[in-house]
Backbone as CSV, one residue per row, in Angstrom:
resi,resn,N_x,N_y,N_z,CA_x,CA_y,CA_z,C_x,C_y,C_z
1,MET,-10.480,-12.096,0.165,-10.414,-11.319,-0.673,-10.083,-11.740,-2.142
2,ASN,-10.547,-10.938,-3.685,-10.455,-11.485,-4.901,-9.068,-10.731,-5.106
3,GLU,-9.079,-11.656,-5.839,-7.931,-11.389,-6.690,-7.205,-10.134,-7.253
4,ILE,-8.226,-9.051,-7.835,-8.405,-8.189,-7.854,-8.129,-7.062,-6.518
5,THR,-8.567,-7.459,-5.853,-8.461,-7.073,-4.580,-7.418,-6.410,-4.035
6,MET,-6.744,-7.510,-4.028,-5.482,-8.102,-3.441,-3.762,-6.933,-4.423
7,LYS,-4.550,-7.488,-5.699,-3.274,-6.574,-6.329,-3.079,-5.291,-6.377
8,LEU,-4.778,-4.968,-6.523,-4.295,-3.522,-6.829,-4.898,-2.076,-5.225
9,HIS,-5.072,-3.092,-4.451,-5.150,-2.706,-2.989,-4.449,-3.120,-1.838
10,VAL,-3.589,-4.281,-2.031,-3.605,-5.135,-0.854,-1.972,-5.318,-1.272
11,ASP,-1.223,-5.257,-2.128,0.180,-6.166,-2.351,0.836,-4.345,-2.030
12,PRO,0.323,-3.430,-2.556,1.015,-2.396,-2.340,0.733,-1.934,-0.889
13,LEU,0.498,-2.135,0.322,0.249,-2.061,1.919,1.449,-3.024,1.891
14,LEU,0.702,-4.029,1.515,1.904,-5.162,2.338,3.714,-4.890,1.626
15,LEU,3.217,-4.484,0.720,4.837,-4.200,0.186,5.796,-3.134,0.952
16,MET,4.328,-1.815,1.458,5.338,-1.099,2.411,4.915,-1.715,4.120
17,ALA,4.455,-2.494,4.323,4.686,-3.000,5.375,6.431,-3.834,5.776
18,LEU,6.820,-4.405,4.389,8.001,-5.080,4.147,8.921,-4.230,3.929
19,ARG,8.898,-3.110,3.570,9.952,-2.214,2.952,9.995,-1.581,4.388
20,GLU,9.486,-1.025,5.511,9.116,-0.929,6.182,10.356,-1.870,7.541
21,ASP,9.488,-3.356,7.354,10.801,-4.481,8.418,12.260,-4.886,7.715
22,ILE,12.325,-4.343,6.037,13.423,-4.794,5.484,13.721,-3.779,5.381
23,THR,15.018,-2.790,5.639,15.314,-1.933,4.287,16.282,-1.989,4.045
24,SER,17.740,-3.237,3.607,18.605,-3.716,3.408,18.277,-5.058,2.723
25,GLU,18.475,-5.569,4.060,18.579,-7.280,4.451,17.892,-7.620,5.533
26,ASP,17.639,-8.805,6.131,17.428,-9.108,6.848,19.064,-10.132,7.889
27,VAL,19.499,-8.962,8.361,20.572,-9.588,9.455,21.100,-11.060,10.156
28,SER,20.016,-11.006,10.628,19.573,-12.484,11.400,19.859,-13.774,10.495
29,ALA,18.207,-13.435,9.407,18.394,-14.579,8.541,19.083,-15.081,7.999
30,ASN,20.261,-13.709,7.278,21.189,-13.943,6.086,22.239,-14.484,7.453
31,ALA,22.366,-14.001,8.886,23.444,-14.578,9.341,23.599,-16.378,9.425
32,VAL,22.044,-17.081,10.294,22.109,-17.756,10.346,21.794,-18.859,8.866
33,MET,21.528,-18.450,7.600,21.053,-19.667,6.828,21.847,-18.583,5.484
34,PRO,22.993,-18.287,4.961,23.458,-17.526,3.677,23.237,-18.336,2.598
35,GLU,22.707,-19.242,2.658,22.084,-19.700,1.506,20.660,-20.650,0.953
36,ALA,19.848,-19.991,0.226,18.724,-21.044,-0.024,18.201,-21.671,0.424
37,LYS,17.398,-22.603,1.472,17.777,-23.370,1.694,15.598,-23.885,2.255
38,PRO,15.184,-25.021,1.454,13.832,-25.685,1.544,13.677,-25.548,3.321
39,GLY,12.200,-24.897,3.956,12.032,-25.712,5.225,10.475,-25.708,5.099
40,THR,10.099,-25.546,6.274,8.449,-25.439,6.934,8.340,-25.071,8.335
41,VAL,7.237,-24.256,8.654,7.207,-23.877,9.606,5.676,-24.334,9.786
42,ASP,4.745,-24.323,11.281,3.436,-24.398,11.575,2.932,-22.700,11.941
43,LEU,2.019,-22.805,11.698,1.132,-21.418,12.470,-0.044,-22.073,13.040
44,ILE,0.063,-21.826,14.279,-0.395,-22.078,15.966,-0.806,-21.066,16.624
45,CYS,-2.310,-21.385,16.758,-3.021,-20.279,17.819,-2.429,-20.880,18.896
46,LYS,-2.709,-19.592,19.569,-2.080,-19.750,21.448,-3.803,-19.098,22.092
47,GLN,-4.778,-18.868,21.107,-5.977,-18.496,22.303,-7.111,-18.897,21.373
48,ASP,-8.511,-19.178,21.983,-9.479,-19.081,21.563,-9.705,-18.188,20.240
49,GLY,-10.635,-18.211,19.224,-11.198,-16.722,18.697,-11.437,-17.006,17.301
50,VAL,-11.930,-16.191,16.483,-12.561,-16.318,15.333,-10.984,-15.502,14.290
51,VAL,-10.981,-16.332,12.861,-9.743,-16.300,12.018,-10.089,-15.443,11.419
52,ALA,-9.153,-14.021,10.332,-9.532,-13.487,9.552,-8.020,-13.045,9.664
53,GLY,-7.715,-13.456,7.808,-6.793,-12.544,6.945,-5.797,-13.845,6.787
54,LEU,-6.200,-14.685,6.958,-6.003,-16.053,6.282,-4.762,-15.416,4.843
55,ASP,-5.434,-15.233,3.720,-4.779,-14.860,2.207,-3.921,-13.528,2.715
56,VAL,-3.982,-12.893,3.407,-3.192,-11.870,3.838,-2.274,-12.051,4.184
57,PHE,-2.332,-13.106,5.179,-0.903,-13.980,5.651,-0.081,-14.233,4.817
58,ALA,-1.027,-15.429,4.015,-0.292,-15.934,2.985,0.535,-14.751,1.636
59,ARG,-0.044,-13.724,1.431,0.498,-12.934,0.602,1.531,-12.507,0.854
60,VAL,1.670,-12.354,2.389,3.457,-11.150,2.627,4.360,-12.474,1.965
61,PHE,3.720,-13.599,2.011,5.751,-14.647,1.880,5.420,-14.529,0.654
62,THR,4.485,-15.373,0.107,4.462,-15.278,-2.157,5.201,-13.899,-1.927
63,LEU,4.782,-12.748,-1.973,5.570,-11.594,-2.616,6.720,-11.421,-2.611
64,LEU,7.236,-11.856,-1.464,8.929,-12.355,-1.265,9.346,-13.208,-1.901
65,ASP,8.192,-14.390,-2.225,8.534,-15.478,-3.008,7.323,-16.175,-3.475
66,SER,7.206,-16.129,-4.592,6.252,-16.652,-5.240,6.111,-18.456,-5.340
67,LYS,6.912,-18.423,-4.860,7.539,-20.538,-4.709,6.842,-20.444,-3.497
68,THR,6.628,-20.254,-2.426,5.997,-20.228,-1.172,4.625,-20.884,-1.111
69,ALA,4.638,-22.195,-0.600,3.457,-22.718,-0.617,2.901,-22.306,1.192
70,VAL,1.422,-22.282,1.205,0.944,-22.537,1.903,-0.305,-23.237,2.072
71,GLU,-0.797,-24.347,3.146,-1.584,-25.169,3.184,-2.153,-25.100,4.912
72,PHE,-3.355,-24.745,4.363,-4.295,-24.523,5.690,-5.316,-25.362,6.137
73,TYR,-5.940,-25.300,7.211,-6.305,-26.309,7.635,-7.203,-25.363,8.734
74,CYS,-7.996,-24.210,8.181,-8.737,-23.866,8.812,-9.133,-22.206,7.277
75,ARG,-10.257,-21.473,8.156,-11.115,-20.757,6.803,-11.320,-19.403,7.737
76,ASP,-11.109,-18.326,6.993,-11.747,-16.735,7.469,-13.005,-17.526,7.788
77,GLY,-13.459,-16.839,9.400,-14.642,-16.715,10.303,-15.064,-18.247,10.653
78,ASP,-13.758,-18.980,10.717,-14.230,-20.377,11.539,-13.709,-20.037,13.089
79,GLU,-14.105,-20.681,13.803,-13.493,-20.441,15.664,-12.602,-21.167,15.619
80,VAL,-11.880,-20.570,16.080,-9.879,-21.602,16.508,-10.109,-21.650,18.056
81,LYS,-8.845,-22.652,17.978,-8.773,-22.947,19.585,-6.888,-22.779,19.824
82,LYS,-6.903,-22.885,21.132,-5.777,-22.901,21.986,-4.835,-23.826,21.103
83,GLY,-4.047,-24.087,20.714,-3.014,-25.256,20.679,-3.409,-25.757,19.274
84,GLN,-3.945,-25.059,18.296,-4.769,-25.572,17.127,-3.927,-25.523,16.298
85,ARG,-3.271,-26.143,15.305,-2.283,-25.884,14.158,-3.264,-25.252,12.696
86,MET,-2.917,-24.222,12.503,-4.147,-23.213,11.596,-3.474,-23.566,9.962
87,ALA,-1.905,-23.770,10.062,-1.346,-24.030,8.551,0.335,-24.409,9.113
88,VAL,0.351,-25.153,7.592,1.787,-25.271,7.332,2.299,-24.511,6.362
89,VAL,3.144,-23.441,6.822,4.318,-22.657,5.676,5.176,-23.316,5.049
90,THR,6.185,-23.584,3.723,6.648,-24.307,3.138,7.510,-23.326,1.981
91,GLY,8.901,-23.154,2.304,9.323,-22.836,1.563,10.911,-22.249,2.342
92,ASP,11.720,-21.193,1.252,13.332,-20.969,1.590,12.784,-20.332,2.878
93,ILE,13.692,-21.171,3.977,13.915,-20.907,4.691,13.779,-19.426,5.687
94,ARG,14.860,-18.714,4.560,14.965,-17.543,4.575,13.619,-16.134,4.431
95,VAL,13.047,-17.133,3.952,11.750,-16.200,3.539,10.908,-16.068,4.364
96,LEU,10.770,-17.755,4.834,9.496,-18.096,5.860,10.487,-16.826,7.156
97,LEU,10.839,-16.751,7.382,12.063,-15.834,8.854,12.123,-14.520,8.371
98,SER,12.031,-14.587,7.469,11.831,-12.741,7.682,10.813,-12.044,7.224
99,GLY,9.489,-13.144,5.945,8.251,-12.600,6.442,7.459,-13.227,7.688
100,GLU,7.956,-13.471,8.646,7.495,-13.928,9.698,6.027,-12.854,10.579
101,ARG,7.467,-11.630,10.913,6.984,-10.481,11.669,5.719,-9.736,11.023
102,VAL,5.946,-9.258,9.737,4.841,-9.051,8.944,3.119,-9.888,8.481
103,ALA,3.999,-10.907,8.732,2.594,-11.267,8.026,1.783,-11.774,9.775
104,LEU,2.365,-12.369,10.468,1.181,-12.320,11.837,0.715,-11.139,12.218
105,ASN,1.440,-10.399,11.971,1.057,-8.793,12.873,-0.614,-8.263,11.646
106,TYR,-0.626,-8.908,10.541,-1.820,-8.467,9.902,-2.426,-9.806,10.490
107,LEU,-2.078,-10.717,10.513,-3.791,-12.184,11.038,-4.168,-11.979,12.044
108,GLN,-2.507,-11.560,13.246,-3.190,-11.370,14.527,-4.092,-10.401,14.896
109,ARG,-3.941,-8.999,13.951,-4.399,-7.915,14.016,-5.941,-8.179,13.697
110,MET,-6.044,-8.849,12.657,-7.146,-9.074,11.612,-8.006,-10.040,12.632
111,SER,-7.596,-10.733,13.017,-7.981,-11.766,13.938,-8.947,-11.548,14.929
112,GLY,-7.817,-10.724,15.594,-8.495,-10.033,16.751,-9.879,-9.125,16.208
113,ILE,-9.972,-8.409,15.912,-11.108,-7.670,15.203,-12.168,-8.681,14.746
114,ALA,-12.433,-9.845,13.918,-13.139,-10.680,14.248,-13.625,-11.195,15.202
115,THR,-12.578,-11.744,15.964,-13.027,-12.164,17.430,-13.910,-10.930,18.163
116,TYR,-13.457,-9.987,18.726,-14.114,-8.735,19.351,-15.473,-8.721,18.602
117,THR,-15.623,-8.906,17.047,-16.933,-8.737,16.770,-17.973,-9.961,16.622
118,ARG,-17.854,-10.671,16.430,-17.817,-11.482,16.669,-18.739,-11.504,18.261
119,GLN,-18.018,-11.518,19.208,-18.787,-11.222,20.209,-20.002,-10.522,20.366
120,MET,-19.650,-9.276,19.423,-20.708,-7.887,19.531,-21.924,-8.322,19.022
121,ALA,-21.363,-8.896,18.168,-22.713,-9.598,16.959,-23.839,-10.232,17.758
122,ALA,-22.881,-11.098,18.270,-23.344,-12.305,19.834,-24.820,-11.344,20.661
123,LEU,-24.379,-10.253,21.289,-25.167,-9.766,21.824,-26.293,-9.159,21.538
124,LEU,-26.012,-8.788,19.538,-27.627,-8.665,19.328,-28.226,-9.670,18.302
125,GLU,-27.783,-11.160,18.248,-28.815,-11.813,17.660,-30.309,-11.892,18.424
126,GLY,-31.043,-11.716,16.921,-32.326,-11.840,17.601,-33.353,-10.360,17.833
127,SER,-32.618,-9.360,17.013,-32.836,-8.429,17.512,-32.876,-7.219,15.983
128,LYS,-33.334,-6.184,15.653,-33.434,-6.111,14.149,-32.296,-5.016,13.894
129,THR,-31.439,-4.959,14.971,-30.026,-4.190,15.165,-28.794,-4.811,14.452
130,THR,-28.615,-3.620,13.659,-27.092,-4.265,12.669,-25.910,-3.324,13.314
131,LEU,-25.077,-4.110,13.224,-23.615,-3.819,13.726,-22.733,-3.164,12.987
132,LEU,-22.725,-1.638,13.286,-21.276,-1.714,12.365,-20.171,-1.303,12.738
133,ASP,-19.246,-1.130,11.482,-17.712,-0.212,12.236,-18.033,0.993,12.086
134,THR,-16.837,1.570,11.824,-16.262,2.919,12.173,-15.335,3.033,10.702
135,ARG,-15.023,4.596,10.654,-13.913,5.198,9.893,-12.139,5.270,11.048
136,LYS,-12.902,4.854,12.591,-12.004,4.594,13.048,-10.689,3.771,13.179
137,THR,-10.329,3.974,11.917,-9.505,2.484,11.813,-7.744,2.773,11.784
138,THR,-6.974,1.633,12.048,-5.752,2.246,11.610,-5.369,2.800,10.747
139,PRO,-4.557,4.000,10.404,-4.182,4.622,8.999,-4.005,3.297,8.380
140,ASN,-4.398,3.655,7.092,-3.605,2.711,6.127,-3.837,1.424,6.121
141,CYS,-4.544,0.692,7.011,-4.580,-0.635,7.238,-7.171,-0.954,7.210
142,ARG,-7.264,0.105,7.063,-8.693,0.284,6.833,-9.029,-0.733,6.184
143,ILE,-8.567,-1.147,4.625,-9.308,-2.387,3.833,-9.255,-3.382,4.735
144,PHE,-8.359,-3.786,5.484,-8.030,-5.083,6.117,-9.112,-5.447,7.396
145,GLU,-9.032,-4.233,8.317,-9.766,-4.028,9.308,-11.581,-4.283,9.474
146,LYS,-11.678,-3.349,8.260,-13.406,-3.914,7.352,-13.007,-5.110,7.524
147,TYR,-12.535,-5.539,6.489,-12.964,-6.386,6.347,-12.881,-7.362,7.194
148,ALA,-12.222,-7.238,8.255,-12.215,-8.462,9.070,-13.617,-8.050,9.774
149,VAL,-14.173,-7.188,10.241,-15.169,-6.623,9.867,-16.651,-7.628,10.163
150,ARG,-16.486,-7.729,8.201,-17.182,-8.624,7.991,-16.831,-9.683,8.223
151,VAL,-15.625,-10.461,8.286,-15.728,-11.931,8.671,-16.498,-12.097,10.294
152,GLY,-16.366,-11.076,11.953,-16.829,-11.756,12.416,-18.025,-11.247,12.292
153,GLY,-18.687,-11.049,11.249,-19.721,-11.223,11.372,-20.867,-9.434,11.795
154,GLY,-19.767,-8.551,11.411,-20.873,-7.626,11.584,-20.363,-6.717,9.808
155,SER,-20.977,-4.924,9.952,-20.831,-4.480,8.849,-20.474,-3.848,8.356
156,ASN,-20.142,-3.149,7.508,-19.640,-2.138,6.837,-19.928,-0.609,6.707
157,HIS,-20.180,0.535,7.578,-20.414,1.862,7.846,-19.895,2.261,6.255
158,ARG,-19.842,3.683,5.924,-18.981,3.961,5.260,-17.647,3.589,5.164
159,TYR,-17.372,3.222,3.677,-16.015,2.869,3.506,-14.896,4.127,3.495
160,ASN,-14.953,5.062,3.127,-14.305,6.521,3.481,-15.318,7.772,3.233
161,LEU,-14.605,9.195,3.200,-15.539,10.393,2.945,-15.488,10.219,0.951
162,SER,-15.531,9.623,0.651,-16.039,9.477,-0.482,-17.643,8.733,-1.094
163,ASP,-17.380,7.641,0.099,-18.504,6.526,-0.258,-19.618,7.168,0.358
164,GLY,-19.947,8.357,1.348,-21.805,8.575,1.056,-20.996,10.143,2.192
165,VAL,-22.696,10.696,2.250,-22.996,11.695,2.875,-23.325,11.594,4.440
166,MET,-22.170,11.883,5.349,-23.016,11.994,6.980,-22.229,13.647,7.706
167,LEU,-23.585,14.133,7.925,-23.385,15.229,8.408,-23.399,15.453,9.467
168,LYS,-22.024,15.616,10.613,-22.042,15.536,11.714,-21.624,17.005,12.416
169,ASP,-21.605,16.858,13.678,-21.624,18.250,14.474,-21.057,19.446,14.132
170,ASN,-19.941,19.562,13.477,-19.361,20.148,12.772,-19.436,20.416,11.172
171,HIS,-19.898,20.063,10.747,-21.041,20.397,9.341,-21.941,20.882,9.386
172,ILE,-22.309,19.838,10.288,-24.189,21.115,10.990,-23.714,23.305,11.185
173,GLY,-22.416,22.552,12.114,-21.709,24.383,12.566,-21.935,25.361,11.330
174,ALA,-20.837,24.443,10.992,-20.642,25.534,9.375,-21.468,25.536,7.988
175,ALA,-22.518,24.777,8.194,-24.056,25.379,7.548,-25.480,26.172,8.311
176,GLY,-24.747,26.103,9.706,-25.534,26.811,10.069,-26.604,26.385,11.032
177,SER,-27.338,24.757,10.887,-28.404,24.637,11.485,-28.076,23.448,10.606
178,VAL,-29.073,22.165,11.499,-29.316,20.739,11.045,-30.180,20.880,9.307
179,ALA,-31.032,21.327,9.091,-31.997,21.945,8.264,-30.721,22.514,7.090
180,GLU,-30.096,23.823,7.574,-29.618,23.867,6.088,-28.263,22.951,5.436
181,ALA,-28.124,22.159,6.617,-26.993,20.845,6.239,-27.535,20.168,5.580
182,ILE,-28.718,19.649,5.575,-29.102,18.925,4.796,-29.945,19.388,3.417
183,ARG,-30.448,20.345,3.323,-30.932,20.941,1.817,-29.372,20.963,1.153
184,LEU,-28.497,21.545,1.280,-26.677,21.889,0.986,-26.192,20.789,-0.013
185,ALA,-27.269,19.667,1.292,-26.374,17.903,1.031,-26.939,17.968,0.096
186,ARG,-28.342,17.876,-0.108,-29.639,16.925,-1.090,-28.948,17.885,-2.355
187,ALA,-28.733,19.345,-2.582,-28.556,20.066,-3.959,-26.820,19.569,-4.315
188,TYR,-26.240,19.158,-3.270,-24.456,19.010,-3.754,-24.524,17.435,-4.595
189,ALA,-24.737,15.792,-3.430,-24.916,15.179,-3.567,-25.355,14.347,-4.571
190,PRO,-24.882,13.577,-5.167,-25.622,12.816,-6.298,-26.995,11.926,-5.882
191,PHE,-28.009,11.879,-6.767,-29.123,11.494,-5.934,-29.380,9.970,-5.750
192,VAL,-28.521,9.413,-5.994,-28.857,7.949,-5.539,-27.694,7.753,-4.262
193,ARG,-26.722,8.919,-3.166,-26.363,8.734,-2.174,-27.344,9.420,-0.965
194,LYS,-27.795,8.066,0.382,-28.600,8.803,1.323,-27.794,9.880,2.039
195,ILE,-28.484,10.578,2.891,-27.991,11.622,3.524,-27.933,11.386,5.054
196,GLU,-26.824,11.065,5.944,-26.990,11.055,7.313,-27.093,12.306,7.969
197,VAL,-27.739,11.858,9.433,-27.322,13.832,9.652,-27.163,12.959,11.475
198,GLU,-25.914,13.449,12.177,-25.899,13.216,13.464,-26.359,13.927,14.166
199,THR,-27.039,13.669,15.122,-27.838,14.250,16.179,-27.676,14.247,17.860
200,GLU,-28.142,15.396,18.487,-27.588,15.462,19.994,-28.332,15.514,20.716
201,THR,-29.382,16.173,19.818,-30.685,16.239,20.991,-32.263,15.719,20.207
202,LEU,-33.786,15.573,21.147,-34.636,15.680,20.528,-34.912,16.908,19.228
203,GLU,-34.808,17.889,19.272,-35.086,19.317,19.122,-33.823,18.935,17.201
204,GLN,-32.814,18.840,17.567,-32.222,18.845,16.591,-32.770,16.742,15.693
205,VAL,-33.466,16.327,16.321,-33.996,15.121,15.682,-34.904,15.715,14.875
206,ARG,-36.029,15.958,15.502,-37.198,16.387,15.200,-36.400,17.367,13.921
207,GLU,-35.543,18.380,14.258,-35.937,19.138,12.640,-34.374,18.461,11.776
208,ALA,-34.258,17.019,11.409,-33.856,16.428,10.900,-34.528,15.682,10.428
209,VAL,-35.744,14.952,10.923,-36.818,14.292,10.593,-37.617,15.587,9.206
210,GLU,-38.150,16.871,9.933,-38.714,17.422,8.692,-37.934,17.798,7.918
211,ALA,-36.374,17.691,7.489,-36.247,18.199,6.801,-35.578,17.157,5.289
212,GLY,-35.986,15.347,5.432,-35.927,14.501,4.638,-34.679,13.472,4.784
213,ALA,-33.777,13.877,6.340,-32.519,13.181,6.159,-33.304,11.554,6.223
214,ASP,-32.114,10.449,5.451,-32.800,9.048,4.963,-32.015,8.676,7.005
215,ILE,-30.836,8.618,6.755,-30.452,8.280,8.276,-29.858,9.219,9.095
216,ILE,-31.022,8.736,10.637,-30.496,9.399,11.732,-29.950,8.869,13.041
217,MET,-28.245,9.540,13.057,-27.861,9.430,14.513,-28.187,9.322,15.479
218,LEU,-28.419,9.097,16.479,-28.295,9.513,17.480,-27.252,9.416,18.622
219,ASP,-26.567,9.917,18.695,-25.244,10.159,18.881,-24.887,10.998,20.435
220,ASN,-24.171,9.770,21.284,-23.970,10.230,22.469,-25.684,10.450,23.614
221,MET,-26.442,9.750,23.401,-28.048,9.779,23.783,-28.109,9.225,24.883
222,THR,-28.894,9.373,26.009,-29.430,8.185,27.036,-30.019,7.095,26.435
223,ASP,-30.196,6.050,27.100,-31.063,5.544,26.738,-32.637,5.964,26.639
224,GLU,-32.977,6.474,27.657,-34.348,7.281,27.184,-34.195,8.187,26.402
225,GLN,-33.162,8.804,26.127,-33.068,10.047,24.796,-34.026,9.232,23.726
226,MET,-33.004,7.766,23.458,-32.989,7.201,22.421,-34.069,6.669,22.009
227,LYS,-34.930,5.655,23.257,-36.304,5.914,22.666,-36.894,7.202,21.957
228,GLN,-37.433,8.148,23.267,-38.145,9.122,22.015,-37.410,9.539,20.583
229,ALA,-36.327,9.000,20.593,-36.526,10.099,19.517,-36.742,9.241,18.391
230,VAL,-36.457,7.192,18.787,-37.316,6.163,18.111,-38.582,6.665,17.611
231,ALA,-39.518,7.176,18.477,-40.862,7.517,18.776,-40.778,8.617,17.617
232,LEU,-40.289,9.108,18.109,-40.534,10.838,17.153,-40.219,10.482,15.932
233,ILE,-38.742,9.350,15.575,-38.896,9.217,13.680,-40.198,8.621,13.049
234,ASP,-40.486,7.908,13.768,-41.608,6.574,13.373,-41.557,6.190,12.212
235,GLY,-40.562,5.738,11.905,-40.036,4.727,10.511,-40.112,5.756,9.290
236,ARG,-39.941,7.069,9.774,-39.619,8.207,8.430,-38.091,8.278,8.395
237,ALA,-36.967,7.428,8.855,-35.775,7.198,8.635,-35.427,6.657,9.450
238,GLU,-34.338,6.132,8.537,-33.819,4.685,9.620,-32.667,5.359,10.279
239,THR,-32.654,4.617,11.818,-31.420,4.603,12.761,-30.541,3.746,13.078
240,GLU,-29.724,5.303,13.997,-28.075,4.379,14.130,-28.238,5.258,15.682
241,CYS,-27.743,4.259,16.251,-27.087,4.709,17.548,-25.360,4.631,17.695
242,SER,-25.000,5.373,18.437,-23.385,5.740,18.028,-22.981,6.413,19.258
243,GLY,-21.942,6.687,19.297,-21.242,6.905,20.871,-20.684,6.290,22.166
244,ASN,-19.618,5.795,21.823,-18.740,4.839,23.192,-19.605,3.130,23.086
245,VAL,-19.626,2.795,22.158,-20.588,1.590,22.253,-19.491,0.541,22.614
246,THR,-19.610,-0.241,22.998,-18.650,-1.399,23.685,-19.055,-2.849,23.536
247,ARG,-18.354,-4.087,23.998,-19.018,-5.147,23.944,-19.669,-5.158,25.646
248,GLU,-18.951,-4.251,26.339,-19.936,-4.349,27.895,-21.089,-3.570,28.368
249,ASN,-21.565,-2.329,27.147,-22.787,-1.791,27.299,-23.543,-1.706,26.025
250,ILE,-23.455,-3.198,24.647,-24.201,-3.256,23.643,-25.855,-3.828,24.250
251,ALA,-25.753,-4.510,24.737,-26.968,-5.291,24.755,-27.847,-4.595,25.331
252,ARG,-27.945,-3.172,26.180,-28.991,-2.278,26.425,-29.636,-1.639,25.245
253,ILE,-28.657,-1.796,24.203,-29.813,-1.478,22.508,-30.363,-2.212,21.881
254,VAL,-30.405,-3.489,22.313,-31.538,-3.983,21.834,-33.234,-3.652,21.666
255,GLU,-33.063,-3.468,23.672,-34.746,-2.934,23.893,-34.680,-1.537,22.800
256,ILE,-34.204,-0.802,22.652,-34.120,0.789,21.937,-35.137,0.482,20.494
257,GLY,-34.792,-0.266,19.803,-35.408,-0.350,18.628,-34.725,-0.072,17.336
258,VAL,-33.165,0.404,18.136,-32.954,1.493,16.261,-32.181,0.213,15.444
259,ASP,-32.202,0.473,13.835,-31.997,0.122,12.696,-30.483,-0.741,12.685
260,TYR,-29.778,0.931,13.294,-28.255,0.379,13.073,-27.152,0.741,14.652
261,VAL,-26.585,-0.381,14.942,-25.342,0.092,16.036,-24.156,0.871,15.212
262,SER,-23.076,2.033,15.289,-22.420,2.003,15.070,-21.166,1.926,16.369
263,SER,-19.989,0.738,15.965,-19.176,0.846,17.485,-17.212,1.433,16.946
264,GLY,-17.147,2.380,16.997,-15.194,2.359,16.642,-14.812,1.288,17.517
265,ALA,-15.265,0.914,18.500,-14.309,-0.057,19.309,-14.316,-1.232,18.494
266,LEU,-14.873,-1.941,17.357,-14.546,-2.514,16.976,-13.195,-2.973,16.057
267,THR,-12.574,-1.940,15.609,-11.433,-1.605,15.301,-10.337,-1.114,16.162
268,HIS,-10.216,0.053,16.967,-9.747,0.687,17.850,-9.438,0.107,18.730
269,SER,-10.202,-0.648,19.667,-9.857,-1.491,20.809,-9.810,-3.219,20.604
270,ALA,-10.064,-3.339,19.882,-9.921,-4.740,19.487,-8.711,-5.268,20.068
271,PRO,-8.331,-6.604,20.626,-7.007,-6.903,20.979,-6.233,-8.023,19.854
272,ILE,-5.146,-8.207,20.000,-5.204,-9.428,19.170,-4.921,-10.714,19.432
273,LEU,-5.542,-11.310,18.437,-5.507,-12.955,18.644,-4.037,-13.371,19.229
274,ASP,-4.089,-13.897,19.969,-1.989,-15.025,19.629,-2.182,-15.567,19.192
275,ILE,-1.484,-15.728,17.863,-0.695,-16.568,16.718,0.693,-16.433,17.021
276,SER,0.898,-17.747,16.746,2.504,-18.022,16.635,3.187,-18.793,15.095
277,MET,4.213,-18.234,14.396,4.843,-19.637,13.592,5.613,-19.910,14.756
278,LYS,5.499,-21.159,14.556,6.653,-22.463,15.517,6.911,-23.375,14.853
279,ASN,8.472,-24.053,15.232,8.576,-25.609,15.129,9.474,-25.645,13.268
280,LEU,9.873,-24.444,13.566,10.740,-24.411,11.618,11.373,-25.075,11.848
281,ARG,12.093,-25.939,10.379,12.540,-27.253,10.160,12.806,-27.098,9.115
282,ALA,14.366,-27.264,8.767,14.601,-27.384,7.354,13.909,-29.127,6.673
283,LEU,13.629,-29.008,5.373,13.104,-30.126,4.268,14.462,-30.829,3.917
């Protein structure tokens, strides 16, 4: 993440997390270390995976004390191994103790998402299909989780509701039909916005094609229905498959030939990567 993004969007969220964890003082740290004293601690990987969020990890400590130094031995996107020393953090021991949990929460979560995404993306290698995330993210953590998806080899779908037009089942219900929803969106949205429509039946697919949708999502369809839908669309719109796509079943999508597959599991079901801060010692 670049410095502008960090200052504008990341720092306020990290400060909120730190305030959640330290309402007045860190009683435990202050009890064992009443005065400032320099120290160092190792960042250790405890299971194999893909690391993401190293800048965020370091930022937690520098927000507490700008003199904290972090020396990394890996970079975002690297595959790390159990037992590997990933970094050394040096600074006021009280800062190392007080920032530990918040820093690790972000790093573990982001690395878990990157690891899961890398595994899913590998199953699509050699195909035309691009792996996308969704808006099914942890509240106030979207910027971290979507970044982790990119690090893992996936791509981002729209960031939020202001980022693009996606007409889902309830939008279609509100408008009265697929065609009417597309007509209204075309009249309202800026011309630079693509219009994506969620479809659940072949009849809706046909209606979306005829109404000029740019992207047609095939939602919770069977493999056979999706194959028929792709044939029906015949290149007149981009295609996206969605609905309960996980690491266990994504490989089947390759044969269908859709342009994109979106998976909420990338962010809502990825387990954390186990990472710890160990061997704290005074200098």
